[in-house]
VEXSEBA-484990 format. One line per field, with one value per residue (C-alpha): residue number from 1; x, y, z; residue in three letters. Coordinates in nm, 3 decimals, decimal comma. Each point is the difference from the previous one (the first is absolute). Layout:
N
seq = [NUM | ...]
X = [X | ...]
Y = [Y | ...]
Z = [Z | ...]
type = [ALA | ...]
This chain:
318
seq = [1 | 2 | 3 | 4 | 5 | 6 | 7 | 8 | 9 | 10 | 11 | 12 | 13 | 14 | 15 | 16 | 17 | 18 | 19 | 20 | 21 | 22 | 23 | 24 | 25 | 26 | 27 | 28 | 29 | 30 | 31 | 32 | 33 | 34 | 35 | 36 | 37 | 38 | 39 | 40 | 41 | 42 | 43 | 44 | 45 | 46 | 47 | 48 | 49 | 50 | 51 | 52 | 53 | 54 | 55 | 56 | 57 | 58 | 59 | 60 | 61 | 62 | 63 | 64 | 65 | 66 | 67 | 68 | 69 | 70 | 71 | 72 | 73 | 74 | 75 | 76 | 77 | 78 | 79 | 80 | 81 | 82 | 83 | 84 | 85 | 86 | 87 | 88 | 89 | 90 | 91 | 92 | 93 | 94 | 95 | 96 | 97 | 98 | 99 | 100 | 101 | 102 | 103 | 104 | 105 | 106 | 107 | 108 | 109 | 110 | 111 | 112 | 113 | 114 | 115 | 116 | 117 | 118 | 119 | 120 | 121 | 122 | 123 | 124 | 125 | 126 | 127 | 128 | 129 | 130 | 131 | 132 | 133 | 134 | 135 | 136 | 137 | 138 | 139 | 140 | 141 | 142 | 143 | 144 | 145 | 146 | 147 | 148 | 149 | 150 | 151 | 152 | 153 | 154 | 155 | 156 | 157 | 158 | 159 | 160 | 161 | 162 | 163 | 164 | 165 | 166 | 167 | 168 | 169 | 170 | 171 | 172 | 173 | 174 | 175 | 176 | 177 | 178 | 179 | 180 | 181 | 182 | 183 | 184 | 185 | 186 | 187 | 188 | 189 | 190 | 191 | 192 | 193 | 194 | 195 | 196 | 197 | 198 | 199 | 200 | 201 | 202 | 203 | 204 | 205 | 206 | 207 | 208 | 209 | 210 | 211 | 212 | 213 | 214 | 215 | 216 | 217 | 218 | 219 | 220 | 221 | 222 | 223 | 224 | 225 | 226 | 227 | 228 | 229 | 230 | 231 | 232 | 233 | 234 | 235 | 236 | 237 | 238 | 239 | 240 | 241 | 242 | 243 | 244 | 245 | 246 | 247 | 248 | 249 | 250 | 251 | 252 | 253 | 254 | 255 | 256 | 257 | 258 | 259 | 260 | 261 | 262 | 263 | 264 | 265 | 266 | 267 | 268 | 269 | 270 | 271 | 272 | 273 | 274 | 275 | 276 | 277 | 278 | 279 | 280 | 281 | 282 | 283 | 284 | 285 | 286 | 287 | 288 | 289 | 290 | 291 | 292 | 293 | 294 | 295 | 296 | 297 | 298 | 299 | 300 | 301 | 302 | 303 | 304 | 305 | 306 | 307 | 308 | 309 | 310 | 311 | 312 | 313 | 314 | 315 | 316 | 317 | 318]
X = [0,604 | 0,269 | 0,254 | -0,026 | 0,306 | 0,033 | -0,107 | 0,120 | -0,285 | 0,042 | 0,374 | -0,096 | -0,236 | 0,226 | 0,228 | -0,255 | -0,120 | 0,354 | 0,045 | -0,297 | 0,176 | -0,212 | 0,133 | 0,030 | -0,312 | -0,227 | 0,167 | -0,089 | -0,370 | -0,038 | 0,065 | -0,126 | 0,303 | 0,230 | 0,281 | 0,236 | -0,052 | 0,033 | 0,343 | 0,111 | -0,106 | 0,216 | 0,274 | 0,092 | -0,050 | 0,139 | 0,232 | 0,357 | -0,122 | -0,236 | -0,301 | -0,289 | -0,130 | -0,272 | 0,184 | 0,340 | -0,176 | -0,147 | 0,331 | 0,162 | -0,282 | 0,035 | 0,354 | -0,045 | -0,277 | 0,225 | 0,338 | -0,252 | -0,085 | 0,037 | -0,119 | -0,301 | 0,018 | -0,351 | -0,033 | -0,052 | -0,377 | -0,036 | 0,125 | -0,211 | -0,324 | 0,148 | 0,021 | -0,351 | -0,094 | 0,198 | -0,122 | -0,300 | 0,079 | 0,037 | 0,279 | 0,261 | -0,197 | -0,356 | 0,168 | 0,199 | -0,301 | -0,238 | 0,260 | -0,013 | -0,355 | -0,087 | 0,284 | 0,226 | 0,305 | 0,174 | 0,223 | 0,060 | -0,078 | 0,367 | 0,133 | -0,300 | 0,142 | 0,377 | -0,113 | -0,151 | 0,271 | 0,222 | -0,218 | 0,036 | 0,333 | 0,013 | -0,233 | -0,344 | -0,253 | -0,195 | 0,019 | -0,202 | -0,271 | 0,094 | -0,189 | 0,157 | -0,011 | -0,065 | 0,192 | -0,162 | -0,121 | 0,061 | -0,294 | 0,014 | -0,085 | 0,067 | -0,216 | -0,387 | -0,216 | -0,333 | -0,111 | -0,308 | -0,175 | -0,278 | -0,301 | -0,174 | 0,272 | 0,005 | 0,358 | 0,166 | -0,061 | -0,299 | -0,011 | -0,158 | 0,230 | -0,066 | 0,183 | 0,292 | 0,004 | -0,061 | -0,219 | -0,239 | 0,014 | -0,200 | 0,240 | 0,196 | 0,260 | 0,001 | 0,269 | 0,106 | 0,270 | 0,132 | 0,305 | 0,108 | -0,047 | -0,153 | -0,187 | -0,393 | -0,040 | 0,005 | -0,095 | -0,202 | 0,082 | -0,233 | 0,148 | -0,151 | 0,151 | -0,005 | 0,018 | 0,209 | -0,204 | 0,010 | -0,220 | 0,167 | -0,207 | 0,102 | -0,042 | -0,026 | 0,068 | 0,101 | -0,276 | -0,251 | -0,282 | 0,178 | 0,106 | -0,328 | -0,166 | 0,270 | 0,004 | -0,313 | 0,018 | 0,250 | -0,230 | -0,285 | 0,227 | -0,021 | -0,333 | -0,012 | 0,340 | 0,121 | -0,074 | 0,288 | 0,253 | 0,313 | 0,147 | 0,247 | -0,062 | 0,075 | -0,279 | -0,103 | -0,196 | -0,215 | -0,329 | 0,012 | -0,381 | -0,113 | 0,172 | -0,173 | -0,298 | 0,027 | 0,155 | -0,077 | 0,352 | 0,190 | 0,289 | 0,289 | 0,322 | 0,319 | 0,253 | 0,164 | 0,372 | -0,120 | 0,010 | 0,068 | -0,366 | -0,066 | 0,311 | -0,243 | -0,038 | 0,347 | 0,136 | -0,195 | 0,020 | 0,408 | -0,119 | -0,197 | 0,305 | 0,152 | -0,193 | -0,127 | 0,315 | 0,070 | 0,123 | -0,230 | -0,336 | -0,306 | -0,191 | 0,030 | -0,120 | -0,357 | -0,252 | 0,125 | 0,348 | -0,088 | -0,236 | 0,267 | 0,248 | -0,241 | -0,022 | 0,340 | 0,026 | -0,248 | 0,122 | 0,394 | 0,052 | 0,024 | 0,268 | -0,262 | -0,287 | 0,177 | 0,131 | -0,342 | -0,161 | -0,228 | -0,230 | -0,071 | 0,000 | -0,232 | -0,224 | 0,037 | -0,079 | -0,289]
Y = [-1,198 | 0,206 | 0,107 | 0,373 | 0,193 | 0,168 | 0,312 | 0,313 | -0,014 | -0,379 | 0,067 | 0,265 | -0,297 | -0,280 | 0,269 | 0,075 | -0,376 | -0,087 | 0,260 | -0,197 | -0,339 | -0,142 | -0,321 | 0,011 | -0,266 | 0,284 | 0,267 | -0,136 | -0,144 | 0,380 | 0,113 | -0,295 | -0,064 | -0,355 | -0,065 | -0,030 | 0,355 | 0,148 | -0,141 | 0,079 | 0,343 | 0,005 | -0,171 | 0,235 | 0,324 | -0,082 | 0,271 | -0,057 | -0,006 | -0,289 | 0,238 | 0,065 | 0,336 | 0,067 | 0,301 | -0,191 | -0,239 | 0,283 | 0,131 | -0,329 | -0,122 | 0,318 | -0,032 | -0,359 | 0,120 | 0,278 | -0,221 | -0,244 | 0,214 | 0,366 | 0,304 | 0,145 | 0,397 | 0,177 | 0,347 | 0,332 | -0,021 | -0,345 | 0,044 | 0,320 | -0,214 | -0,268 | 0,256 | 0,134 | -0,334 | -0,001 | 0,278 | -0,123 | -0,268 | -0,280 | -0,246 | -0,066 | -0,341 | 0,186 | 0,234 | -0,250 | -0,192 | 0,287 | 0,136 | -0,383 | -0,082 | 0,361 | -0,082 | 0,366 | -0,195 | -0,284 | 0,084 | -0,265 | 0,100 | -0,074 | 0,276 | 0,261 | -0,129 | 0,073 | 0,347 | 0,109 | -0,092 | 0,217 | 0,267 | -0,065 | 0,027 | 0,351 | 0,152 | -0,104 | -0,023 | -0,322 | -0,287 | 0,174 | -0,101 | -0,297 | -0,226 | 0,011 | -0,374 | 0,029 | -0,253 | -0,344 | -0,097 | -0,388 | -0,166 | -0,230 | -0,320 | -0,170 | 0,190 | -0,025 | 0,212 | 0,085 | 0,206 | -0,018 | -0,296 | 0,073 | -0,248 | -0,083 | 0,100 | -0,087 | -0,157 | 0,073 | -0,388 | 0,060 | 0,246 | -0,018 | -0,181 | 0,280 | 0,261 | -0,192 | 0,031 | 0,353 | -0,032 | 0,208 | 0,359 | 0,034 | -0,167 | 0,253 | -0,035 | 0,237 | 0,176 | 0,264 | 0,195 | 0,221 | 0,266 | 0,005 | -0,321 | 0,144 | 0,296 | -0,025 | 0,125 | -0,262 | -0,093 | -0,305 | -0,179 | -0,162 | -0,163 | -0,196 | -0,331 | -0,019 | 0,355 | 0,156 | 0,286 | 0,143 | 0,174 | 0,241 | 0,099 | 0,209 | -0,109 | 0,262 | -0,333 | -0,271 | -0,210 | -0,308 | 0,262 | 0,247 | -0,264 | -0,102 | 0,307 | 0,124 | -0,354 | 0,032 | 0,361 | -0,145 | -0,329 | 0,217 | 0,205 | -0,282 | -0,141 | -0,405 | 0,019 | -0,181 | -0,325 | -0,120 | 0,122 | -0,154 | 0,124 | -0,053 | -0,107 | 0,357 | 0,115 | 0,330 | -0,243 | -0,195 | 0,214 | -0,208 | -0,131 | 0,332 | 0,074 | -0,274 | 0,067 | 0,322 | -0,076 | -0,354 | -0,080 | -0,265 | 0,007 | -0,285 | 0,001 | -0,082 | -0,245 | 0,200 | 0,129 | -0,143 | 0,335 | -0,186 | -0,070 | 0,314 | 0,121 | 0,224 | 0,255 | -0,057 | 0,131 | 0,267 | 0,115 | 0,037 | 0,222 | 0,239 | 0,019 | 0,244 | 0,236 | -0,082 | -0,106 | -0,242 | 0,209 | 0,319 | 0,052 | 0,012 | 0,281 | 0,264 | -0,259 | 0,067 | -0,229 | 0,271 | -0,122 | -0,340 | -0,002 | 0,225 | -0,297 | -0,285 | 0,167 | 0,062 | -0,404 | -0,078 | 0,224 | -0,247 | -0,242 | -0,349 | -0,246 | -0,298 | 0,196 | 0,015 | 0,340 | 0,102 | 0,231 | -0,143 | 0,249 | -0,059 | -0,374 | 0,019 | 0,215 | -0,209 | -0,297 | 0,093]
Z = [-2,009 | -0,154 | 0,195 | 0,148 | 0,100 | 0,324 | 0,067 | 0,239 | 0,203 | 0,086 | 0,045 | 0,275 | 0,147 | -0,003 | 0,188 | 0,280 | 0,019 | 0,063 | 0,264 | 0,197 | -0,011 | -0,245 | -0,226 | -0,365 | -0,022 | 0,199 | -0,217 | -0,330 | 0,150 | 0,092 | -0,327 | -0,190 | -0,150 | -0,022 | 0,309 | -0,304 | -0,116 | 0,307 | 0,084 | -0,322 | 0,031 | 0,358 | -0,150 | -0,279 | 0,191 | 0,302 | 0,165 | 0,112 | 0,370 | -0,065 | 0,000 | -0,260 | -0,088 | -0,267 | -0,103 | -0,026 | -0,193 | -0,252 | -0,048 | -0,062 | -0,276 | -0,160 | -0,006 | -0,184 | -0,232 | -0,078 | -0,065 | -0,203 | -0,319 | -0,140 | 0,247 | -0,182 | 0,001 | -0,028 | -0,116 | 0,259 | -0,110 | 0,061 | 0,399 | 0,040 | -0,089 | 0,253 | 0,266 | -0,080 | 0,098 | 0,314 | 0,092 | 0,035 | 0,315 | -0,275 | 0,053 | -0,253 | -0,057 | -0,093 | -0,224 | -0,183 | -0,032 | -0,091 | -0,247 | -0,169 | -0,001 | -0,198 | -0,230 | 0,120 | 0,090 | 0,126 | 0,249 | 0,339 | 0,355 | 0,034 | -0,169 | 0,140 | 0,376 | -0,131 | -0,177 | 0,327 | 0,215 | -0,255 | 0,040 | 0,420 | -0,059 | -0,233 | 0,269 | -0,160 | 0,194 | -0,213 | 0,313 | 0,163 | -0,166 | 0,084 | 0,275 | 0,324 | 0,166 | 0,399 | 0,223 | 0,029 | 0,344 | 0,063 | 0,130 | 0,337 | -0,130 | 0,316 | 0,184 | 0,097 | -0,229 | 0,131 | -0,295 | -0,188 | 0,212 | -0,076 | -0,032 | -0,292 | -0,287 | -0,301 | -0,074 | -0,352 | -0,079 | -0,042 | -0,263 | -0,369 | -0,195 | -0,224 | 0,222 | -0,009 | -0,379 | -0,032 | -0,303 | 0,087 | 0,156 | 0,382 | 0,189 | 0,245 | 0,255 | 0,307 | 0,255 | 0,225 | -0,014 | 0,283 | -0,019 | 0,377 | 0,143 | 0,314 | -0,204 | -0,006 | -0,308 | -0,329 | -0,318 | -0,179 | -0,294 | -0,249 | -0,272 | -0,298 | -0,024 | -0,411 | -0,154 | 0,345 | -0,026 | 0,354 | 0,262 | 0,291 | 0,310 | 0,344 | 0,267 | 0,319 | 0,247 | -0,021 | 0,088 | -0,148 | 0,015 | -0,185 | -0,289 | -0,019 | -0,065 | -0,253 | -0,157 | -0,036 | -0,196 | -0,234 | -0,096 | -0,062 | -0,293 | -0,172 | -0,069 | 0,063 | -0,130 | 0,312 | 0,063 | 0,267 | 0,195 | 0,142 | 0,325 | 0,242 | 0,316 | 0,201 | 0,248 | -0,256 | -0,157 | 0,265 | -0,087 | -0,345 | 0,112 | -0,066 | -0,336 | -0,150 | 0,162 | -0,166 | -0,360 | -0,040 | -0,062 | 0,169 | 0,229 | -0,033 | 0,174 | -0,041 | 0,192 | 0,258 | -0,079 | -0,362 | -0,197 | -0,346 | 0,040 | -0,021 | -0,240 | -0,174 | 0,250 | 0,179 | -0,329 | -0,064 | 0,311 | -0,040 | -0,310 | 0,271 | 0,224 | -0,242 | 0,085 | 0,354 | 0,140 | 0,320 | 0,321 | -0,136 | 0,179 | -0,212 | 0,189 | -0,280 | -0,233 | -0,171 | -0,190 | -0,260 | 0,004 | 0,027 | -0,318 | -0,197 | 0,133 | -0,144 | -0,321 | -0,073 | 0,047 | -0,205 | -0,269 | 0,005 | -0,274 | 0,186 | -0,137 | 0,091 | -0,160 | -0,330 | 0,080 | -0,038 | 0,331 | 0,254 | -0,050 | -0,395 | 0,109 | 0,278 | -0,258 | -0,272 | 0,209 | 0,262]
type = [MET | PRO | TYR | ARG | GLN | ILE | THR | SER | GLY | GLU | ARG | TYR | ALA | ILE | ALA | ALA | LEU | LYS | ARG | GLN | GLY | LEU | SER | LEU | ARG | ALA | ILE | ALA | ARG | SER | LEU | ARG | ARG | SER | PRO | SER | THR | ILE | SER | ARG | GLU | ILE | ARG | ARG | ASN | ARG | ARG | PRO | ASP | GLY | GLY | TYR | ARG | ALA | PHE | THR | ALA | CYS | GLU | HIS | THR | SER | ALA | ARG | ARG | LYS | ARG | SER | ARG | ARG | ASN | SER | HIS | PHE | SER | PRO | ALA | GLU | TRP | GLN | LEU | VAL | GLU | GLN | LEU | LEU | SER | LEU | ASP | TRP | SER | PRO | GLU | GLN | VAL | ALA | GLY | TRP | LEU | ALA | ARG | CYS | GLY | LEU | LEU | SER | ILE | SER | TYR | GLU | THR | ILE | TYR | LEU | HIS | ILE | TRP | ARG | ASP | LYS | ARG | SER | GLY | GLY | LEU | LEU | TRP | ARG | HIS | LEU | ARG | GLN | ALA | GLY | LYS | GLN | ARG | ARG | LYS | ARG | TYR | GLY | ALA | TYR | ASP | SER | ARG | GLY | ARG | LEU | ALA | GLY | LYS | ARG | HIS | ILE | SER | GLN | ARG | PRO | ALA | GLU | VAL | GLU | ARG | ARG | GLY | VAL | VAL | GLY | HIS | TRP | GLU | ILE | ASP | THR | MET | LYS | GLY | ASP | SER | GLN | ALA | ARG | HIS | SER | VAL | ILE | THR | LEU | VAL | GLU | ARG | LYS | THR | GLY | TYR | LEU | GLN | ILE | GLY | LYS | LEU | GLU | ARG | HIS | THR | ALA | GLU | THR | ALA | ALA | ARG | ARG | CYS | ILE | GLU | LEU | ILE | ALA | ARG | GLN | ARG | GLY | GLN | VAL | ALA | THR | ILE | THR | ALA | ASP | ASN | GLY | THR | GLU | PHE | HIS | ASN | TYR | GLY | GLU | ILE | GLU | ALA | ALA | THR | GLY | THR | LEU | PHE | TYR | PHE | ALA | THR | PRO | HIS | HIS | SER | TRP | GLU | ARG | GLY | THR | CYS | GLU | ASN | THR | ASN | GLY | LEU | ILE | ARG | GLN | TYR | LEU | PRO | LYS | ARG | GLN | SER | MET | ALA | HIS | VAL | SER | GLN | GLY | ASP | CYS | ASP | ALA | ILE | ALA | ARG | LYS | LEU | ASN | SER | ARG | PRO | ARG | LYS | ARG | LEU | GLY | TYR | ARG | THR | PRO | LYS | GLU | CYS | TYR | ALA | GLN | ASP | ARG]
């Protein structure tokens, strides 16, 4: 397998997991990297106080690359094109990948980040289009977890092998998101595993009954393209039998606290947080707002799709 350089997103994940007290091997498993890669990344970018910070690591990496080759220069017209794509809330990596795919410009996402930070220091606002990662909460791994104690659930290990391979369209992951942890309002997210195609539904009440009704509505939009759904063990999915009976879709449930078993949904939720931040009420959010956010994310190029968009991949493969 060819070597893949650590991305800026992975650096933020490493920093967050280290704060949670995970070992290097546990971090490597979570990111599907080798322990030696994680160890080398931390060792090369450690701060003077011995800590590891994602932003510092990105700066160190960019500095090493700048020293290793002659710095390229881009014209104002080329930077204007980059900034236009950033204004669509595309990440620097998506901008660089899409420009390369279309043969318009060869530029690294690290160079785009440096441009954003220079713009910010001079009073510019490009940085506002970057995703803001919220504080991650540490799981209480030693405590008894009573969530999801529901008889008859299908464990993820029973899921057909084709789901894991992402070879065909029709296998989805589901989750819910709150703004304020004590709030009544929330949203439900449904993501197709192969293409990353997203649907978002507004929940007026964070209950199993409300989640089931909205899920049935979202599935109905896809006209038979939802064969399986993989969920976590939240109580909002306790009415999964009602969804199966109404749609013919089969539900499977991940192992508690194994978020990587639903990596597509977890990653997509992180993208949605740019528009629905943590600790902010979702009472004002409508179904129309949810559809608009989904359309925007479905129109963003993705690295794992060869910088095609989920929308075009889903339309092509369904």
